[in-house]
Each structure stands twice: as structure tokens, then as C-alpha cells.
NUFIVO-793173 format. One line per field, with one value per residue (C-alpha): residue in one letter; x, y, z; residue number from 1. Coordinates in steps of 0.2 Angstrom, whole numbers, plus 5000, padded with zeros to 4 digits. Each point is the difference from the previous one (the first is absolute). Layout:
# NUFIVO-793173
code <- A; ...;
xx <- X; ...;
yy <- Y; ...;
zz <- Z; ...;
pos <- NUM; ...;
END
This chain:
# NUFIVO-793173
code <- X; X; X; X; X; X; X; X; X; X; X; X; X; X; X; X; X; X; X; X; X; X; X; X; X; X; X; X; X; X; X; X; X; X; X; X; X; X; X; X; X; X; X; X; X; X; X; X; X; X; X; X; X; X; X; X; X; X; X; X; X; X; X; X; X; X; X; X; X; X; X; X; X; X; X; X; X; X; X; X; X; X; X; X; X; X; X; X; X; X; X; X; X; X; X; X; X; X; X; X; X; X; X; X; X; X; X; X; X; X; X; X; X; X; X; X; X; X; X; X; X; X; X; X; X; X; X; X; X; X; X; X; X; X; X; X; X; X; X; X; X; X; X; X; X; X; X; X; X; X; X; X; X; X; X; X; X; X; X; X; X; X; X; X; X; X; X; X; X; X; X; X; X; X; X; X; X; X; X; X; X; X; X; X; X; X; X; X; X; X; X; X; X; X; X; X; X; X; X; X; X; X; X; X; X; X; X; X; X; X; X; X; X; X; X; X; X; X; X; X; X; X; X; X;
xx <- 5092; 4993; 4982; 4994; 5011; 5003; 4984; 4999; 4982; 5003; 4986; 4998; 4981; 5000; 5014; 5011; 5003; 4992; 4984; 4987; 4985; 5003; 4987; 4992; 5015; 5012; 5006; 5004; 5015; 5001; 4991; 4983; 4982; 5001; 5010; 4991; 4984; 5006; 4991; 5016; 5007; 4983; 5002; 5018; 4995; 4988; 5014; 5012; 4987; 4998; 5019; 5001; 4998; 5013; 5012; 4997; 5004; 5015; 5018; 5010; 5010; 4984; 4990; 5008; 4993; 4983; 5002; 5007; 4985; 4989; 5009; 4999; 4982; 4997; 5011; 4991; 4983; 4992; 5004; 5016; 5001; 5012; 5008; 5000; 5009; 4999; 5013; 5008; 4999; 5018; 4998; 4983; 5009; 5014; 4988; 4991; 4984; 4997; 5009; 5008; 4987; 4986; 5009; 5001; 4982; 4995; 5011; 4992; 4982; 5004; 5007; 4985; 4988; 5010; 4998; 4981; 4998; 4997; 4996; 4981; 4999; 4998; 5018; 5008; 4994; 5014; 5005; 5001; 5018; 5008; 5008; 5009; 5004; 5013; 5002; 5013; 5006; 4999; 5013; 4990; 4984; 5006; 5005; 4982; 4992; 5011; 4995; 4982; 5001; 5008; 4989; 4985; 4996; 5014; 4990; 4988; 5015; 5007; 4983; 4999; 5018; 4997; 4985; 5010; 5014; 4988; 4992; 5017; 5010; 4997; 5005; 4982; 4999; 4994; 4981; 4996; 4986; 4997; 4985; 5009; 5015; 4989; 4991; 5015; 5009; 4984; 4999; 5019; 4999; 4984; 5009; 5015; 4989; 4988; 4981; 5002; 5005; 4984; 4994; 5018; 5001; 4984; 5008; 5016; 4990; 4991; 5017; 5007; 4984; 5003; 5018; 4996; 4986; 5014; 5011; 4989; 4987; 5011; 5000; 5019; 5002; 5016; 5010; 4999;
yy <- 5008; 4984; 4996; 4990; 4997; 4981; 4992; 4983; 4998; 5002; 4995; 5000; 5001; 5015; 5013; 5009; 5015; 5010; 4999; 5012; 4996; 4995; 4987; 4998; 4990; 5013; 5013; 5017; 5007; 5018; 5013; 5008; 4997; 4992; 4986; 4998; 4998; 4987; 4983; 4991; 5012; 4999; 4981; 5001; 5011; 4986; 4987; 5012; 5002; 4981; 4999; 5016; 4993; 4987; 5013; 5010; 4985; 4995; 5004; 5012; 4985; 4991; 5015; 4998; 4982; 5007; 5012; 4985; 4990; 5014; 5001; 4981; 4999; 5015; 4992; 4983; 5007; 4995; 5010; 5003; 5016; 5013; 5016; 5013; 5016; 5012; 4999; 5017; 5008; 4996; 4981; 4999; 5008; 4988; 4985; 5007; 5002; 5018; 5011; 5017; 5006; 4995; 5009; 5016; 4999; 4998; 5015; 5010; 4995; 5005; 5017; 5003; 4996; 5013; 5013; 4996; 5002; 4981; 4992; 5003; 5011; 4988; 4997; 4983; 4987; 4995; 4982; 4989; 4998; 4983; 4993; 4984; 4991; 4987; 4989; 5007; 4983; 4990; 5011; 5016; 4990; 4995; 5018; 5006; 4987; 5005; 5018; 4996; 4989; 5014; 5014; 5006; 5012; 5000; 5000; 4987; 4989; 5002; 4995; 4984; 4996; 5001; 4988; 4988; 5001; 4996; 4985; 4992; 5003; 4982; 4993; 4999; 5003; 5017; 5000; 5003; 5012; 5016; 4993; 4985; 5010; 5012; 4986; 4991; 5015; 5005; 4982; 5001; 5017; 4995; 4984; 5011; 5013; 4989; 5002; 5017; 5008; 4996; 5018; 5006; 4986; 5006; 5017; 4992; 4989; 5016; 5009; 4985; 5000; 5018; 4997; 4985; 5010; 5014; 4986; 4990; 5013; 5010; 4987; 4997; 5015; 5010; 4990; 4996;
zz <- 4922; 4993; 4999; 5009; 5015; 5004; 5007; 5008; 4992; 4981; 4989; 4981; 5001; 5011; 4994; 5013; 4988; 4986; 5009; 4993; 5010; 5019; 5007; 5016; 5007; 4996; 5013; 4992; 5010; 5003; 5010; 4996; 4999; 4983; 5007; 5016; 4991; 4989; 5003; 5003; 5013; 5009; 5000; 5006; 5015; 5006; 4998; 5010; 5014; 5002; 5004; 5010; 5017; 4996; 4995; 5016; 5010; 4990; 5006; 4990; 4992; 4996; 4992; 4983; 5000; 5002; 4985; 4990; 5004; 4994; 4983; 4998; 5003; 4988; 4987; 5002; 4995; 4983; 4990; 5009; 5010; 4993; 5007; 4986; 4997; 4986; 4986; 4996; 4983; 4996; 5003; 4991; 4984; 5002; 5000; 4985; 5011; 4994; 4987; 5002; 4988; 5012; 5014; 4990; 4995; 5018; 5005; 4986; 5005; 5018; 4994; 4990; 5014; 5011; 4987; 4998; 5019; 5004; 4983; 5001; 4985; 4986; 4996; 4998; 5013; 5012; 4997; 5015; 5006; 4996; 5016; 5001; 5017; 5005; 5015; 5013; 5005; 5017; 5009; 4997; 5003; 5018; 5003; 4995; 5011; 5015; 4997; 5000; 5015; 5010; 4994; 5011; 5013; 5013; 5015; 4994; 4996; 5017; 5008; 4990; 5003; 5019; 4999; 4989; 5013; 5014; 4991; 4994; 5016; 5005; 4984; 4992; 4981; 4995; 4995; 4982; 5003; 5010; 5010; 5006; 5005; 5010; 5008; 5006; 5006; 5010; 5008; 5004; 5009; 5009; 5007; 5005; 5009; 5008; 5003; 5008; 4983; 4991; 4998; 4995; 4988; 4991; 4998; 4993; 4988; 4994; 4997; 4991; 4989; 4996; 4996; 4989; 4991; 4996; 4994; 4989; 4995; 4988; 4986; 5001; 4988; 4998; 4988; 4982;
pos <- 1; 2; 3; 4; 5; 6; 7; 8; 9; 10; 11; 12; 13; 14; 15; 16; 17; 18; 19; 20; 21; 22; 23; 24; 25; 26; 27; 28; 29; 30; 31; 32; 33; 34; 35; 36; 37; 38; 39; 40; 41; 42; 43; 44; 45; 46; 47; 48; 49; 50; 51; 52; 53; 54; 55; 56; 57; 58; 59; 60; 61; 62; 63; 64; 65; 66; 67; 68; 69; 70; 71; 72; 73; 74; 75; 76; 77; 78; 79; 80; 81; 82; 83; 84; 85; 86; 87; 88; 89; 90; 91; 92; 93; 94; 95; 96; 97; 98; 99; 100; 101; 102; 103; 104; 105; 106; 107; 108; 109; 110; 111; 112; 113; 114; 115; 116; 117; 118; 119; 120; 121; 122; 123; 124; 125; 126; 127; 128; 129; 130; 131; 132; 133; 134; 135; 136; 137; 138; 139; 140; 141; 142; 143; 144; 145; 146; 147; 148; 149; 150; 151; 152; 153; 154; 155; 156; 157; 158; 159; 160; 161; 162; 163; 164; 165; 166; 167; 168; 169; 170; 171; 172; 173; 174; 175; 176; 177; 178; 179; 180; 181; 182; 183; 184; 185; 186; 187; 188; 189; 190; 191; 192; 193; 194; 195; 196; 197; 198; 199; 200; 201; 202; 203; 204; 205; 206; 207; 208; 209; 210; 211; 212; 213; 214; 215; 216; 217; 218; 219; 220; 221; 222; 223; 224;
END
């Protein structure tokens, strides 16, 4: 595999490979708490949340365009946003980023730590593992954005999708925030049900609020 894959946003000032210290506009691809807690991943989740309603309202054929816009917006930041994955050891050696001797030394230190029961007994101090990153390219970036736009609690997604369907049924554009979406959905249902449904509408609004709290209160976690 060639590093990095072709990107439509190359820049000589901000490299797409041999990256040792990812920045705040970098997404670390991969699962786990380490990637989720990275500042770039947190920022990207906020960007995804801003496009979530539009994605839910989009037709199946238009959903890829939403993901494409998310990537375009991320790439257009200053410094440019990147989608990074770890280089494997073989590639780092081939690019002379690390040496075989360093790999052997790391393995020996790990073995010594295991023998010492965790490395707290005054032996050699374990060096920080050297990790290099590369940008995965726009194709993988769009796949990542699509994954993030899809992910969330299934029941909550269905609840939001139902509200979006109600509001956009007459051709109106999908609201960009949850509060406006709920308000418009409630007004439409009230108009349909008439004045006699006032008490029932209050109950529906309370249920909708609970559904939206379930949807929006989890911090858009679950993806790295």
C-alpha cells in the first residue's frame, strides 16, 4: 500500500504522511478511548452532529453528498483537517522512520518489564513508543464520515427520522437544529389534530423531548 493515498487536498505546508504529532484538526481513525479522547475527534463529532439532521432527511442517493460535504468542510479548515491512521511497523522501517534495532530494543524492554512484574522495580525505563501517522485519503475519509453520520442509538435515530419526515413532508427544508425541528413538528401535528388535541399534544411533546434528550445527550460518542 502506498502512503498516503491520493487526496484532493494536498499541501506542502501540512504533510499527509510521516506525521509524528497529530494536531487538533486531525482525526485519529480507529476504535478505542485513546482516539475518541483526541481533540480532533471531539471537534469532528461536533461537525458531524451539525450535519446529522440533513443526513437523516436525505434520500439514500443523496446521503453520500452529505458525507462529502462533511469531508470538504473538515479539509477546508486552517490548518487543513486530516484523517489519520497509524503506519504499521513494516512501512515505518521501509521509510527509515524507525530502525530494526529500535524495534528489537523495544521488544527487549517489554520482555524485561514482564519479567520484573510490570517494570516498577528499578529496571530500564520503557521508552515511549514511536508512532507515525498518514492521511487515509478522501475516499476513506468519506467512508469515515458516512459511518459517523449513521452511528447512534437506533431508537433515537428512528425518533428523529420520524420528526424529520413530518416536517419535510410538504417540501420544507430540514431544520439545522433539534429545537427548531421539534417546534415545527409540534405545530404541524397540532394543526392536524385541531384544538381538541391540546392535552395529548403536550404529552407528545414531552415524549419527543425525552427522545431528543436520549439522542443528543450522549455526546455523539461511539466512533473514533
